C-alpha positions as CSV (number, residue, x, y, z in Angstrom):
1,X,95.4,114.2,143.1
2,X,97.2,114.6,139.8
3,X,98.7,117.9,141.0
4,X,100.0,116.2,144.2
5,X,101.6,113.4,142.1
6,X,103.3,115.9,139.9
7,X,104.6,117.8,142.9
8,X,106.0,114.6,144.5
9,X,107.6,113.6,141.2
10,X,109.4,117.0,140.9
11,X,110.5,116.7,144.6
12,X,111.9,113.3,143.7
13,X,113.9,114.7,140.8
14,X,115.3,117.4,143.0
15,X,116.3,114.9,145.7
16,X,118.2,113.0,143.1
17,X,120.2,116.1,142.2
18,X,118.2,117.2,139.1
19,X,117.3,120.6,140.4
20,X,119.6,123.6,140.6
21,X,119.2,127.1,141.6
22,X,120.8,130.0,143.3
23,X,124.0,129.8,145.3
24,X,123.8,128.1,148.7
25,X,123.5,130.4,151.7
26,X,126.2,129.5,154.2
27,X,126.2,130.1,157.9
28,X,128.5,129.4,160.8
29,X,126.4,126.2,161.4
30,X,126.5,124.7,157.9
31,X,129.7,126.2,156.4
32,X,132.1,123.2,156.9
33,X,129.4,120.7,156.1
34,X,128.4,122.1,152.8
35,X,131.9,122.9,151.6
36,X,133.1,119.5,152.7
37,X,130.8,118.0,150.1
38,X,132.3,120.0,147.3
39,X,135.3,119.0,145.2
40,X,135.5,122.7,144.2
41,X,133.6,125.7,145.5
42,X,133.4,129.4,144.9
43,X,132.1,131.3,147.9
44,X,130.9,134.9,147.6
45,X,131.4,136.9,150.8
46,X,129.1,139.9,150.3
47,X,127.2,142.7,152.1
48,X,123.8,143.9,151.0
49,X,124.8,147.6,151.4
50,X,127.7,147.1,148.9
51,X,126.7,148.1,145.3
52,X,129.4,145.8,143.9
53,X,127.8,142.9,145.8
54,X,124.3,143.8,144.6
55,X,125.5,143.9,141.0
56,X,127.2,140.5,141.3
57,X,124.3,138.7,143.0
58,X,122.1,137.8,140.0
59,X,125.1,137.0,137.9
60,X,126.5,134.7,140.6
61,X,123.1,133.0,141.1
62,X,122.7,132.3,137.4
63,X,126.2,131.1,137.0
64,X,125.6,128.7,140.0
65,X,122.5,127.3,138.2
66,X,124.2,126.8,134.9
67,X,127.6,125.5,136.1
68,X,126.2,123.0,138.7
69,X,124.2,121.3,135.9
70,X,127.5,120.5,134.2
71,X,129.6,120.0,137.3
72,X,127.5,118.5,140.1
73,X,130.6,118.4,142.5
74,X,131.1,122.1,142.1
75,X,129.3,124.4,144.7
76,X,128.5,128.1,144.4
77,X,127.8,129.5,147.8
78,X,127.5,132.9,149.5
79,X,128.0,134.4,153.0
80,X,126.1,137.4,154.2
81,X,129.0,139.1,156.1
82,X,126.7,141.4,158.1
83,X,124.7,138.5,159.6
84,X,127.6,136.0,159.6
85,X,130.3,138.3,160.8
86,X,132.2,135.4,162.6
87,X,132.5,133.5,159.3
88,X,133.8,136.6,157.5
89,X,136.3,137.2,160.3
90,X,137.6,133.6,160.3
91,X,138.5,134.0,156.6
92,X,139.9,137.5,157.0
93,X,137.4,139.1,154.6
94,X,138.3,142.8,154.3
95,X,136.4,143.8,151.1
96,X,133.1,143.1,149.4
97,X,132.5,141.1,147.4
98,X,135.3,138.6,148.2
99,X,135.3,135.4,146.1
100,X,137.2,132.7,147.9
101,X,138.0,129.3,146.4
102,X,137.8,126.0,148.3
103,X,138.8,122.4,147.4
104,X,137.4,119.6,149.6
105,X,136.6,122.2,152.3
106,X,140.1,123.7,152.3
107,X,140.5,127.4,151.4
108,X,143.0,128.2,148.6
109,X,145.3,131.2,149.1
110,X,144.3,132.6,145.7
111,X,140.9,134.2,145.2
112,X,138.8,134.5,142.1
113,X,139.9,137.8,140.5
114,X,138.5,137.3,137.0
115,X,135.6,139.1,135.2
116,X,132.3,139.0,137.0
117,X,130.3,137.5,134.1
118,X,128.5,134.2,133.7
119,X,130.8,133.2,130.8
120,X,133.9,134.1,132.8
121,X,132.8,132.0,135.7
122,X,132.0,129.1,133.4
123,X,135.4,129.2,131.7
124,X,137.1,129.5,135.1
125,X,135.4,126.4,136.5
126,X,135.9,124.4,133.4
127,X,139.7,125.2,133.6
128,X,139.7,124.3,137.4
129,X,138.0,120.9,136.7
130,X,140.4,119.8,134.0
131,X,142.4,116.7,134.8
132,X,146.0,118.0,135.2
133,X,147.6,114.7,136.1
134,X,149.8,113.1,133.4
135,X,149.6,109.3,133.2
136,X,153.1,107.9,132.7
137,X,153.6,104.7,130.8
138,X,157.4,104.7,130.8
139,X,159.2,106.3,133.7
140,X,162.6,106.4,132.0
141,X,161.2,108.4,129.1
142,X,159.4,111.1,131.2
143,X,160.1,114.6,129.9
144,X,160.0,116.9,133.0
145,X,160.1,120.7,132.8
146,X,163.3,121.4,134.7
147,X,162.0,124.8,135.8
148,X,159.0,123.2,137.6
149,X,158.5,121.2,140.7
150,X,157.1,117.7,140.1
151,X,155.2,115.1,142.2
152,X,155.2,111.6,140.7
153,X,152.7,109.0,142.1
154,X,153.7,105.3,142.0
155,X,150.4,103.6,142.5
156,X,149.0,100.1,142.0
157,X,145.7,101.1,140.5
158,X,143.6,104.1,139.3
159,X,140.6,102.5,140.9
160,X,141.9,102.9,144.4
161,X,141.5,105.2,147.4
162,X,145.2,106.0,147.0
163,X,144.6,107.6,143.6
164,X,141.5,109.5,144.8
165,X,143.6,111.1,147.6
166,X,146.5,111.7,145.1
167,X,144.1,113.3,142.6
168,X,142.5,115.6,145.2
169,X,145.8,116.8,146.6
170,X,147.1,117.3,143.0
171,X,144.1,119.5,142.3
172,X,144.7,121.6,145.4
173,X,148.3,122.3,144.5
174,X,147.8,122.4,140.7
175,X,149.3,125.9,140.5
176,X,152.4,125.0,142.5
177,X,153.6,121.6,141.1
178,X,153.2,119.4,138.0
179,X,151.7,116.0,138.8
180,X,152.3,112.7,137.2
181,X,151.3,109.1,138.0
182,X,152.4,105.6,137.0
183,X,150.2,102.6,137.6
184,X,150.6,98.8,137.8
185,X,153.6,97.3,136.1
186,X,155.0,100.7,135.2
187,X,155.4,101.6,138.9
188,X,155.9,98.3,140.5
189,X,159.7,98.8,140.9
190,X,159.0,101.9,143.1
191,X,156.3,100.4,145.3
192,X,158.4,98.2,147.6
193,X,156.4,99.2,150.7
194,X,153.1,100.0,148.9
195,X,151.8,103.0,147.1
196,X,154.1,106.0,147.3
197,X,155.1,109.2,145.6
198,X,158.3,111.1,144.7
199,X,159.3,114.7,144.4
200,X,161.7,116.2,141.9
201,X,162.8,119.7,141.2
202,X,165.5,121.5,139.2
203,X,168.1,120.7,141.8
204,X,168.0,116.9,141.3
205,X,166.9,114.1,139.1
206,X,166.5,111.8,142.0
207,X,163.2,111.4,143.9
208,X,162.6,112.5,147.4
209,X,160.2,109.8,148.5
210,X,156.9,110.0,150.5
211,X,156.5,107.1,152.9
212,X,153.5,107.6,155.1
213,X,150.8,106.0,152.9
214,X,147.5,107.1,151.6
215,X,145.1,106.0,154.3
216,X,141.7,107.9,154.0
217,X,141.3,110.6,156.6
218,X,144.9,111.4,157.3
219,X,146.6,114.6,156.0
220,X,150.2,113.2,155.7
221,X,150.3,113.3,151.9
222,X,148.7,116.8,151.8
223,X,151.2,118.1,154.3
224,X,154.2,116.5,152.5
225,X,153.0,117.9,149.1
226,X,152.6,121.3,150.6
227,X,156.1,121.3,152.0
228,X,157.5,120.2,148.6
229,X,155.4,122.3,146.2
230,X,154.9,125.6,148.0
231,X,158.3,127.4,148.3
232,X,158.9,128.9,151.7
233,X,160.4,132.0,150.0
234,X,158.4,133.4,147.0
235,X,159.1,136.1,144.5
236,X,156.7,139.1,144.6
237,X,155.7,140.7,141.3
238,X,153.1,143.3,140.4
239,X,151.0,140.4,139.0
240,X,150.8,138.6,142.3
241,X,151.2,141.4,144.8
242,X,147.5,141.9,145.3
243,X,147.0,138.3,146.1
244,X,149.9,138.3,148.6
245,X,148.6,141.3,150.4
246,X,145.2,139.6,150.6
247,X,146.8,136.8,152.7
248,X,147.1,139.5,155.5
249,X,150.5,138.4,156.7
250,X,153.5,140.8,157.1
251,X,156.2,140.7,154.5
252,X,159.8,139.9,155.2
253,X,161.4,141.2,151.9
254,X,164.8,140.8,150.4
255,X,165.3,143.5,147.7
256,X,168.0,142.3,145.4
257,X,169.9,143.7,142.4
258,X,168.9,141.5,139.3
259,X,172.2,142.5,137.6
260,X,174.4,141.3,140.5
261,X,175.7,137.9,141.7
262,X,172.7,137.0,143.8
263,X,174.2,134.5,146.2
264,X,172.4,136.7,148.8
265,X,169.1,135.1,147.6
266,X,170.3,131.6,148.5
267,X,171.7,132.9,151.8
268,X,168.3,134.5,152.5
269,X,166.4,131.3,151.6
270,X,168.8,129.2,153.8
271,X,168.4,131.5,156.8
272,X,164.6,131.6,156.5
273,X,164.5,127.9,156.2
274,X,166.7,127.2,159.1
275,X,165.4,129.9,161.5
276,X,162.0,131.0,160.5
277,X,160.2,127.9,159.1
278,X,158.0,127.7,162.2
279,X,156.7,131.2,161.4
280,X,155.5,130.4,157.8
281,X,151.9,130.8,158.8
282,X,152.4,134.2,160.4
283,X,154.6,135.9,157.8
284,X,155.3,135.9,154.1
285,X,158.9,135.5,153.1
286,X,159.6,137.2,149.7
287,X,162.3,138.3,147.3
288,X,161.7,141.4,145.3
289,X,163.5,142.8,142.2
290,X,164.9,146.1,143.6
291,X,164.6,147.8,140.3
292,X,161.0,146.8,139.8
293,X,160.2,147.8,143.4
294,X,162.4,150.8,143.6
295,X,159.7,153.1,145.1
296,X,159.7,151.4,148.5
297,X,163.4,151.9,148.6
298,X,163.0,155.6,148.3
299,X,160.7,155.6,151.4
300,X,163.3,153.6,153.2
301,X,165.8,156.3,152.4
302,X,167.7,154.1,150.0
303,X,168.3,153.7,146.3
304,X,169.1,150.8,143.9
305,X,172.8,151.5,144.6
306,X,172.2,150.3,148.2
307,X,170.9,146.8,147.1
308,X,170.6,144.2,148.5
309,X,168.4,145.3,151.4
310,X,166.1,143.5,153.8
311,X,162.9,145.0,155.3
312,X,159.7,144.2,157.0
313,X,156.4,145.7,155.7
314,X,153.5,145.0,158.2
315,X,151.0,147.1,156.1
316,X,151.4,150.0,158.6
317,X,155.1,150.7,158.5
318,X,158.3,149.5,156.9
319,X,161.3,148.5,159.0
320,X,164.8,148.2,157.7
321,X,167.1,145.4,158.7
322,X,170.1,147.3,159.8
323,X,173.2,145.4,158.6
324,X,172.7,142.8,155.8
325,X,176.3,141.7,156.3
326,X,175.0,140.0,159.5
327,X,172.4,137.9,157.6
328,X,174.4,134.7,158.0
329,X,174.9,135.2,161.8
330,X,172.8,132.8,163.8
331,X,169.6,134.3,165.2
332,X,170.2,137.7,163.5
333,X,167.3,137.5,161.1
334,X,165.2,135.6,163.6
335,X,165.6,138.4,166.1
336,X,164.5,141.0,163.5
337,X,161.2,139.1,163.0
338,X,160.8,138.5,166.8
339,X,161.1,142.2,167.3
340,X,158.1,142.7,165.0
341,X,155.9,140.1,166.7
342,X,156.9,141.4,170.2
343,X,155.9,144.9,169.3
344,X,159.4,146.2,169.7
345,X,159.6,147.7,166.3
346,X,156.3,149.5,166.7
347,X,157.1,150.5,170.2
348,X,160.3,152.1,169.1
349,X,158.4,153.9,166.4
350,X,156.4,155.7,169.1
351,X,158.8,155.9,172.0
352,X,162.3,155.6,170.6
353,X,164.8,152.8,171.1
354,X,164.4,150.5,174.0
355,X,167.0,151.0,176.7
356,X,168.8,147.7,175.7
357,X,171.7,146.7,173.6
358,X,171.3,147.5,169.9
359,X,170.1,144.7,167.7
360,X,170.0,144.2,163.9
361,X,166.3,145.1,163.9
362,X,166.7,148.7,165.0
363,X,164.4,150.6,162.7
364,X,166.5,153.8,162.8
365,X,169.6,154.5,160.7
366,X,171.0,156.8,163.4
367,X,173.3,155.1,165.9
368,X,173.1,156.0,169.6
369,X,169.9,158.1,169.1
370,X,167.5,158.6,171.9
371,X,164.8,160.1,169.7
372,X,161.8,158.2,168.5
373,X,162.4,156.4,165.2
374,X,160.2,157.2,162.3
375,X,159.9,154.2,159.9
376,X,158.1,155.0,156.7
377,X,154.6,154.0,156.0
378,X,153.8,150.7,154.3
379,X,154.2,150.8,150.5
380,X,152.9,147.3,149.8
381,X,149.6,148.1,151.4
382,X,149.0,150.4,148.4
383,X,149.0,147.2,146.2
384,X,146.0,145.8,148.0
385,X,142.6,145.6,146.2
386,X,141.1,148.6,144.4
387,X,138.0,150.4,145.5
388,X,137.0,150.4,141.8
389,X,136.1,146.7,142.1
390,X,135.4,146.3,145.9
391,X,133.9,148.0,148.8
392,X,136.8,148.1,151.3
393,X,136.0,147.6,154.9
394,X,136.8,150.9,156.7
395,X,135.8,152.7,153.5
396,X,132.1,151.8,153.5
397,X,130.3,152.8,150.4
398,X,126.5,152.4,151.0
399,X,123.8,153.1,148.4
């Protein structure tokens, strides 16, 4: 009888959250439910045949046990990609192990790429759980970094659903914007219609205001913050290239000369914003230092003396935008991208130019040619994850 009482007592402790253990197994059935409970989650997408996955498993399980004792709202979870292929496909997993990050059930674009040690996981989670919101006591005396984007919350109280939503959104976009909040009397002059927020960047000292409220369950503030904090056109570097390739979206690249007057960058941003905003979920719009990324230029048959240049890299081939002087012409850049999505660029690669009027997206540098174009192979695909740290799908490495 004493044994049964002890067992029931231990079960009670576990039900109250006192027991921890290995990472949670996720399936198609419980994936959204389990991650929806977590303020922050690391999910290990693995395959048993992958020796990198096998080496990580005991480390990941022990890290889960130790970290969840300190941070109960953090979840460590794992997906068997062989038995849960549909889940792996949904999140575009193309290597093992893939360590994806989630906040409130939403996947982050950046993955975990740190050391695979218990200590490294601990330090990473501790950093991710730090409060990054600055509480402002005098709005007039705020010192804002002019090189950063800023979201300023004007809220009545810290003990409110508005602040809980603000805090969660701030954590999601913590790498994209700096967040500040003013409460009570400090913010009352800005809350004419209730709790609100403002956006500032290097272009202006005046706020662009958010006006759709903080009702629980709606995504308006999340979407507004995303539009303000995540630039439509980003700069690619060797440091972030692997992460960008992991997003799996084709690149539309402007290669520029860092030593020249780069009005072309602003023109590129303007044309992307006006004509291609609706395609932001199907393509990455990037600028690239043409000297840093001179190797792709060589494969396009160009050199740094030809800068600036625009090209598409779809991770199979690269296609050159024919005449950058037409960038400002309406629909010119849009047609270039449309030719990729319609298959025209790839079709012309195999069968030569379509029997239609030439467009800016022709992938050959020879005018009036009836021979098949031969665009160079993708160069940015080479910046994707290394097989020294992952088993890459299509290059299966079984024990």
